[in-house]
Backbone as a ProteinNet text record, in pm:
[ID]
protein_1_A
[PRIMARY]
MSRIGKAPIAIPAGVTVTVKDHVVTVKGPKGELSQAVNPDINVKIEDGHIYVERPDDSKEHRSMHGLYRALIQNMVTGVSEGYKKEMELVGTGYRATANGQVLELALGYSHAIYIKLPKEVKLEAKTERNKNPLITLESYDKQLLGQVCAKIRSLRKPEPYKGKGIKFVGEVIRRKSGKSASAK
[TERTIARY]
19610.3	19554.7	19645.9	19584.6	19661	19729.7	19858.7	19930.9	19886.8	19862.6	19817.7	19672.2	19588.7	19445.5	19407.9	19483.2	19444.1	19493.2	19580.2	19629.5	19519.5	19491.7	19388.7	19439.5	19346.8	19379.9	19340.3	19437.6	19408.9	19345.4	19242.5	19175.3	19234	19305.9	19364.9	19259.3	19298.6	19206.9	19166.5	19040.6	18991	18942.1	18948.1	18903.6	18782.1	18675.8	18556.3	18538.9	18505.1	18487.5	18347.3	18274.3	18141.3	18131.9	18057.6	18034.6	17884.4	17837.3	17693.9	17674.2	17596.7	17566.4	17693.1	17791.5	17918.3	17997.1	17981.7	18061	18128.1	18260.6	18336.5	18364.7	18323.9	18345.8	18436.4	18542.2	18639.6	18643.9	18619.4	18625	18735.7	18812.2	18920.4	18945.3	19049.4	19078.4	19117.1	19172.1	19216.5	19108.8	19009	18905.2	18821.5	18746.4	18656.8	18672.4	18685.1	18698.9	18602	18557.9	18473.5	18516	18493	18533.9	18427.1	18379.8	18285.1	18361.9	18304.9	18369	18282.2	18345	18273.6	18185.2	18060.6	17969.8	18022	18111.2	18165.6	18261	18325.6	18422.8	18350.4	18378.4	18311.8	18405.9	18358.2	18437.6	18369.1	18445.1	18390.7	18473.1	18405.7	18474.6	18452.8	18563.5	18555.4	18665.9	18631.1	18721.1	18840.1	18809.5	18914	18997	18953.9	19025.6	18926.7	18976.5	18896	18949	18857.3	18894.8	18830.6	18909.5	18860	18865.1	18748.8	18741	18685.5	18726.4	18677.6	18603.3	18508.9	18428.1	18503.5	18590.5	18661.8	18797.9	18869.8	19005.4	19013.5	18908.1	18916.4	19013.1	19069.4	19170.2	19114.6	18991.2	18928.3	18913.4	18866.7	18847.2	18980.1	19081.6	19213.3	19271.4	19256.1	19311.1	19236	19104.8	19026	19049.8	19079.2	19100.7	19213.6	19329.8	19444.1	19423	19356.7	19332.2	19248	19133.2	19043.7	19102.8	19180	19245.9	19346.4	19423.8	19521.8	19452.9	19343.6	19270.4	19214.5	19159.6	19104.4	19216.7	19330.5	19446.2	19493.3	19499.9	19541.5	19444.4	19314.4	19216.1	19234.1	19253.4	19270.3	19396.2	19506.2	19631.4	19615.7	19546.3	19528.7	19451	19338.8	19257.3	19318.7	19410.7	19473.2	19606.6	19693.8	19826.5	19842.1	19785	19799	19921	19931.5	20042.2	20112	20241.6	20321.5	20417.4	20423.4	20517.1	20594.9	20725.5	20810.2	20866.7	20857.8	20909.8	21014.8	21114.9	21228.6	21239	21261.5	21278.2	21427.1	21478.6	21620.8	21636.8	21706.6	21729.3	21748.2	21828.3	21855.5	21730.2	21691.2	21575.4	21442.8	21440.5	21314.7	21269.4	21143.5	21089.8	20950.4	20914.2	20779.1	20733.5	20611.7	20554.4	20410.8	20370.7	20235.8	20154.8	20038.3	19943.9	19813.2	19796.4	19676.7	19679	19578.8	19571.7	19620.6	19686.1	19737.1	19889.2	19942.4	20086.4	20134.1	20228.8	20284.6	20423.9	20446.2	20573.5	20638.9	20768.7	20850	20946.6	20924.8	20999.7	21077.6	21118	21196.3	21113.3	20982.2	20896	20883.1	20819.2	20803.2	20698.2	20626.5	20519.3	20521.2	20459.5	20445.1	20327.3	20335	20229.4	20158.3	20025.8	19945.2	19862.4	19868.3	19790.5	19706.6	19573.9	19483.9	19467.8	19506.2	19501.5	19369.1	19323.5	19200.6	19215.6	19104.3	19108.2	19159.2	19154.8	19202.4	19354.8	19424.3	19570.5	19625.6	19714.7	19781.3	19910.6	19936.7	20050.5	20147.3	20276.3	20380.4	20497.3	20541.8	20657	20766	20887.9	20998	21118.1	21179.1	21299	21407.2	21520.7	21635.5	21750.2	21836.2	21950.9	22045.3	22092.4	22184.2	22126.7	21994	21928.1	21815.2	21777.5	21667	21534.7	21441.2	21309.1	21237.4	21165.7	21092.4	20943.4	20865	20719.8	20678.9	20606.2	20559.3	20407.8	20356.7	20213.4	20170.6	20062.1	20010	19861.2	19815.7	19674.4	19641.8	19514	19470.9	19429.4	19415.4	19374.6	19497.3	19548.3	19671.1	19655.1	19538.8	19513	19513.8	19447.1	19442	19579.7	19654.3	19788.6	19881	19875.1	19956.2	19919.5	19791.9	19743.8	19792.8	19787.4	19833.7	19984.7	20060.1	20205.7	20240.9	20169.3	20194.4	20166.8	20062.6	20029.3	20140.2	20188.1	20295.4	20422.5	20455.6	20578.4	20572.9	20453.2	20439.7	20470.1	20469.9	20498.1	20644	20735.2	20877.6	20942.1	20935.5	20994.2	21145.2	21211.3	21358	21417.8	21514.1	21575.4	21706.7	21750	21861.4	22001.3	22016.1	22150	22200.7	22119.8	22160.5	22082.9	21974.6	21892.9	21796.7	21775	21684.7	21539.5	21456	21313.5	21258.7	21135.4	21070.3	21082.2	21143.8	21159.9	21120	21093.1	21062.3	21192.2	21185.4	21304.1	21346.6	21473.1	21525.9	21519.6	21454.3	21444.6	21579.2	21619	21743.7	21711.2	21769.5	21747.2	21858.5	21821.3	21923.5	21983.2	22114.4	22183.7	22249.5	22257	22327.5	22450.8	22550.8	22677.1	22673	22589.2	22585.5	22691.2	22722.1	22821	22960.5	23038.5	23175.2	23267.8	23385.7	23480.1	23519.5	23522.3	23556.5	23708.4	23751.4	23894.6	23944.2	24058.8	24112.4	24222.6
-4550	-4450.7	-4431.4	-4395.5	-4363.6	-4229.6	-4225.7	-4100	-3994.5	-4038.7	-3944.1	-3907.4	-4005.8	-3983.3	-3891.6	-3896.1	-3814.6	-3670.4	-3637.9	-3500.1	-3412.8	-3297.2	-3208.1	-3137	-3100.4	-3029.3	-2883.7	-2793.1	-2650.3	-2599.6	-2517.3	-2460.1	-2321.1	-2299.6	-2167.9	-2063.5	-1936	-1826.8	-1836.4	-1810.6	-1814.4	-1951.5	-2050.2	-2185.8	-2219.1	-2271.4	-2313.4	-2463.3	-2529	-2674.4	-2704.6	-2789.7	-2830.9	-2982.8	-3038.5	-3183.1	-3204.6	-3275.6	-3301	-3439.4	-3523.8	-3659.8	-3738.6	-3734.5	-3808	-3766.6	-3640.5	-3585	-3457.1	-3454.7	-3337.3	-3252	-3124.6	-3031.9	-2919.8	-2894.3	-2791.2	-2690.1	-2560.5	-2453	-2357.3	-2313.2	-2219.4	-2131.1	-2048	-1956.6	-2027.7	-2146.8	-2217.5	-2306.2	-2347.7	-2434.4	-2498.8	-2601.8	-2672	-2821.8	-2895.6	-3040.4	-3103.4	-3226.2	-3297.5	-3443.8	-3505.1	-3643.3	-3712.7	-3827.6	-3906.6	-3979.6	-3981.1	-4044.9	-4161	-4269.9	-4386.9	-4344.6	-4393.6	-4352.6	-4385.5	-4484	-4518.2	-4411.2	-4337.4	-4235.8	-4103.6	-4039.8	-3914.1	-3796.6	-3696.2	-3576.3	-3457.2	-3389.9	-3275.3	-3150.5	-3034.2	-2906.5	-2825.2	-2794.1	-2716.3	-2611.9	-2489.2	-2373.8	-2374.3	-2376	-2362.3	-2486.8	-2602.3	-2728	-2837.3	-2933.5	-3050	-3168.9	-3244.1	-3362.9	-3485.4	-3589.4	-3715.1	-3818.7	-3882.9	-3979.8	-4111.6	-4219.9	-4353.2	-4412.2	-4505.3	-4558.1	-4657	-4741.4	-4840.4	-4871.3	-4967.2	-4997.8	-5119.1	-5145.7	-5257.7	-5220.6	-5322.6	-5300.3	-5214.2	-5239.6	-5164.6	-5016.1	-4988.4	-4849.7	-4777	-4847.6	-4785.1	-4743.7	-4829.4	-4796.9	-4680.3	-4676.7	-4567.7	-4435.8	-4441.7	-4321.1	-4236.1	-4295.6	-4223.6	-4184.7	-4273.2	-4247.2	-4121.8	-4113.7	-4000.5	-3870.9	-3879.1	-3760.1	-3706.8	-3797.7	-3757.4	-3701	-3761.4	-3712	-3571.4	-3548.8	-3416.7	-3314	-3352.8	-3261.6	-3222.7	-3319.5	-3291.8	-3196.5	-3210.5	-3120.2	-2978.9	-2964.2	-2832	-2764.8	-2839	-2783.4	-2747.6	-2830.2	-2808.2	-2681.2	-2658.8	-2541	-2412.6	-2422.7	-2301.2	-2271.2	-2371.6	-2349.2	-2410.2	-2525.9	-2596.2	-2687.3	-2770.8	-2864.2	-2841	-2870.8	-2847.6	-2964.7	-3017.7	-3125.3	-3084.2	-3112.8	-3083.8	-3214.4	-3231.6	-3351.3	-3309.8	-3395	-3364.5	-3472.7	-3432.3	-3527.1	-3543.8	-3663	-3690.4	-3777.7	-3727.5	-3804.9	-3713.1	-3756.9	-3677.5	-3668.6	-3547.9	-3527.8	-3529.6	-3547.2	-3545.8	-3401.2	-3374.3	-3238.1	-3239.3	-3126.8	-3108.1	-2967	-2955.5	-2824	-2822.4	-2707.6	-2692.9	-2600.6	-2648.3	-2567.9	-2565.8	-2468.6	-2464.5	-2580.8	-2668	-2785.5	-2911.8	-2897.7	-3013.8	-3014.9	-3128	-3146.5	-3232.2	-3178.4	-3252.6	-3301	-3431.1	-3490.9	-3560.7	-3537.9	-3612.5	-3695.5	-3827.4	-3914.2	-4023.3	-3997.2	-4096.3	-4200	-4185.1	-4274.2	-4218.4	-4293.4	-4249.8	-4139.6	-4111	-4011.8	-3927.1	-3811.7	-3726.1	-3777.2	-3756.4	-3800.1	-3674.8	-3672.2	-3559.6	-3606	-3529.9	-3562	-3440.2	-3460.6	-3352.6	-3363	-3255.9	-3255.7	-3200	-3242.7	-3187.3	-3038.1	-2967.8	-2822.4	-2783.3	-2875.4	-2845.6	-2838.9	-2891.4	-2896.6	-2786	-2701.7	-2599	-2656.7	-2631.4	-2691.6	-2584	-2612.5	-2524.1	-2611.6	-2592.2	-2665.9	-2564.9	-2594.1	-2499.8	-2574.3	-2518.1	-2576	-2469.7	-2497.6	-2407	-2476.9	-2396.8	-2452.4	-2523.3	-2641.1	-2725.3	-2771.5	-2774.9	-2828.4	-2920.1	-3012.9	-3102.3	-3025.6	-3059.2	-2994.8	-3022.9	-2923.5	-2935.2	-2921.9	-3005.6	-2995	-2962.1	-2851.4	-2812.2	-2824	-2902.6	-2922.9	-2870.6	-2793.1	-2738	-2767.5	-2800.1	-2826.2	-2814.3	-2800	-2800.3	-2940.4	-3033.5	-3171	-3261.7	-3304.1	-3383.5	-3518.3	-3579.7	-3711.1	-3703.3	-3605.9	-3587.6	-3554.9	-3468.9	-3431.6	-3553.3	-3636.9	-3758.9	-3854.2	-3863.2	-3951.3	-3903.8	-3772.3	-3715.4	-3736.2	-3712.8	-3732.7	-3877.8	-3970.2	-4112.5	-4151.3	-4093.1	-4121.1	-4071.2	-3948.2	-3892.1	-3974.2	-4012.1	-4087.6	-4227	-4286.3	-4421.4	-4427.7	-4312.1	-4310.5	-4344.7	-4308.4	-4341	-4337.9	-4450.9	-4457.2	-4449	-4393.2	-4386.3	-4526.4	-4550.3	-4682.6	-4680.9	-4795.3	-4796.3	-4786.6	-4798.6	-4801.3	-4662.4	-4585.7	-4450.3	-4343.7	-4383.5	-4287.7	-4209.8	-4253.3	-4181.4	-4208.1	-4105.3	-4119.8	-3995.8	-4007.5	-3896.7	-3924.1	-3830.1	-3848.2	-3721.1	-3733.2	-3617.4	-3543.8	-3412.7	-3334.4	-3372.8	-3407.6	-3448.9	-3598.1	-3672.7	-3817.9	-3882.2	-3980.8	-4050.8	-4184.7	-4208.1	-4333.3	-4430.5	-4552.6	-4653.6	-4697.7	-4684.1	-4712.6	-4848.9	-4914.3	-5041.4	-5018.5	-5100.9	-5078.5	-5127.6	-5222.9	-5275.4	-5381.1	-5410.1	-5514	-5463.9	-5550.6	-5514.2	-5609.7	-5562.5	-5643.7	-5765.4	-5881.8	-6004.3	-6014.3	-6055.6	-6067.6	-6204.8	-6205.4	-6333.9	-6384.8
5787	5696.2	5576.3	5465	5345.4	5366.6	5343	5363.9	5263	5140.2	5038.6	5062.8	5090.5	5104.8	5218.5	5330.1	5445	5436.8	5341.1	5327.4	5267.9	5329.2	5274.1	5148.5	5062.1	4938.9	4957.9	4946.4	4959.2	4829.7	4843.4	4726.7	4703.8	4591.4	4566.5	4531.1	4535.5	4502.4	4355.2	4328.1	4190.1	4147.1	4236.8	4203.8	4289.3	4223.8	4297.2	4281.1	4391.4	4392.5	4441.8	4367.5	4410.7	4405.7	4503.1	4508.1	4503.9	4399.7	4386.5	4325.7	4391.2	4343.9	4311.2	4401.3	4387.2	4262.9	4220.3	4111.5	4162.5	4155.6	4199.3	4075.4	4079.3	3968.6	4016.3	3939.8	3975.1	3861.5	3894.8	3795.6	3835.1	3735.6	3761.7	3641.9	3648.5	3537.9	3408.6	3415.4	3294.4	3232.3	3310.9	3255.7	3364.7	3324.9	3416.4	3397	3508	3505.3	3604.3	3575	3670.1	3675.6	3792.1	3815.2	3898.9	3851.7	3929.8	4039.5	4159.3	4274.7	4320	4361.2	4412.1	4529.7	4535.6	4644	4784.7	4798	4929.5	4982.5	4894.2	4933.9	4956.4	5069	5105.3	5079	5003.9	4974.4	5042.4	5132.7	5206	5175.3	5172.9	5154.1	5281.2	5351.2	5475	5476.6	5510.4	5524.1	5427.7	5296.7	5195	5170	5220.3	5196.9	5158.2	5080	5040.9	5119.3	5182.4	5258.7	5194.1	5174.7	5118.7	5230.2	5259.7	5368.8	5319.4	5387.1	5352	5471.7	5445.9	5556.1	5646.5	5588.5	5670.1	5607.9	5667	5623	5530.2	5453.8	5358.8	5245.8	5183.1	5078.5	4965.3	4925.6	4816.7	4852.5	4974	5016.2	5035.1	5084	5101	4966.7	4864.4	4732.3	4667.9	4682.9	4624.6	4697.2	4825.5	4906.5	4848.6	4828.3	4772	4626.8	4551.5	4409.4	4389.4	4455.4	4433.9	4487	4596.8	4648.4	4545.4	4482.8	4381.7	4257.3	4214.5	4097.3	4121.9	4241.9	4274.2	4282.6	4342.7	4350.8	4210.7	4117.6	3980	3910.7	3939.7	3879.5	3932.2	4064.1	4124.8	4070.3	4063.1	4009.8	3862.6	3786.6	3642.9	3610.9	3679.7	3648	3703.2	3800.4	3853.6	3785.4	3767.9	3709.5	3570.6	3547.2	3420.1	3420.3	3319.3	3305.3	3172.3	3169.1	3049.3	3030	2908	2875.2	2751.4	2752.2	2637.1	2584	2451.9	2386.7	2284.9	2267.7	2183.2	2075	1950.8	1840.6	1814.2	1841.9	1824.1	1700.7	1598.7	1477.3	1357.9	1265.3	1145.7	1059.8	1024.6	937.9	1009.6	1139.8	1214	1230.4	1194.1	1201.1	1261.4	1320.5	1373	1341.1	1286.2	1259.7	1311.3	1363.6	1418	1327.5	1284.7	1206.7	1284.2	1373.6	1458.1	1555.9	1547.4	1635.2	1565.3	1451.7	1377.9	1388.8	1432.8	1444.9	1328.2	1251	1137.5	1176.8	1165.9	1204.9	1086.7	1069.5	973.5	1057.7	1061.6	1152.7	1080.8	957.3	885.3	811.7	814.3	736.9	594.9	506.5	368.3	354.6	462.9	458.6	585.3	578.2	696.7	779.8	910.1	1000.6	1053.1	1042.7	1089.6	1209	1318.8	1437.6	1473.1	1480.1	1522.6	1673.4	1742.3	1887.9	1937.6	2056.5	2113.3	2144	2147.6	2167.5	2306.1	2403	2538.5	2547.3	2444.7	2446	2356.5	2412.6	2332.9	2279.1	2152.5	2083.4	2038.1	2052.9	2001.8	1957.1	1834	1781.5	1748	1792.9	1776	1719.1	1615.2	1555.5	1549.8	1613	1608.5	1538.8	1480.4	1408.4	1504.9	1465.5	1542.8	1676.2	1687.5	1806.6	1761.4	1848.5	1817.1	1819.8	1728.4	1731.4	1863.1	1914.2	2040.3	2016.6	2084	2083.2	2226.4	2245.2	2377.9	2380.7	2476	2490.4	2626.9	2630.4	2755.1	2764.8	2887.3	2909	3057.2	3088.1	3227.3	3270.5	3175.6	3204.3	3198.8	3314.2	3321.7	3251.9	3267.9	3208.7	3055.8	2999.4	2854.7	2798.7	2868.2	2825	2820	2921.5	2924.2	2812.4	2782.8	2676.5	2539.8	2515.2	2388	2373.5	2481.5	2478.5	2450.3	2511.5	2489.2	2344	2284.7	2145.4	2052.2	2077.4	1994.2	2009	2131.5	2158.4	2095.5	2087.7	2033.2	1883.8	1815.7	1672.3	1642	1733.6	1716.4	1855	1927	2060.7	2051.7	2154.3	2152	2153	2063.9	2059.1	2136.9	2190.9	2286.1	2224.8	2092.6	2034.1	1996.2	1924	1886.4	1963.2	2028.4	2104.1	2018.2	1891.2	1802.3	1840.5	1823.6	1850.7	1918.1	1968.8	2039.1	2187.8	2261.3	2405	2477.5	2606.7	2688.5	2719.9	2733.5	2767.6	2908.9	2923.1	3052.1	3076.1	2988.5	3003.1	2969	3047	3022.8	2959	2841.5	2768.5	2805.5	2844.6	2872	2740.9	2729.2	2603.6	2608.7	2491.5	2475.5	2390.4	2407.7	2337.6	2194.3	2160.5	2023.3	2003.9	1877.8	1848.6	1887.2	1948	1977.9	1901.4	1869.5	1792.5	1874.3	1810	1882.6	1896.3	2014.5	2041.2	1994.7	1925.2	1877.1	1965.5
[MASK]
++++++++++++++++++++++++++++++++++++++++++++++++++++++++++++++++++++++++++++++++++++++++++++++++++++++++++++++++++++++++++++++++++++++++++++++++++++++++++++++++++++++++++++++++++++++++

């Protein structure tokens, strides 16, 4: 059995889960999410828990079993607690400002970069003196939040020599030493 797939998902207070025509819909205080599930995978709701079951032990069913259980767990956590990611801009002159749902970035290019974020993502940009600018993104949709973060990070990935770029807070960048003086 899949260790992840066989674990039941607890439904917190204030969250409602419905399964209809192989579509799982989760509603909570933060929002509403839905996910289509493969018809072979069975999703049951019993006494405050969600159970995901598979028909047999074929490789395809085993892989889908853990996948759908994890997706449903992420939806339940998202609508009840939400997700938060913090990104840090490392580099001289790098700036971030938030104007509503538009993020303006100055990343050392000849022009400013403007990114319009989806309405499901809350944006906050903070700049303090002698500290790197911080971008805080919050959402109830983990998949969408990860996609937005990846898009922002792709504009200036951290480089291994000086560590300049956009990185997640707490992320460790593997550093290279660069050119070293040759010994004679």
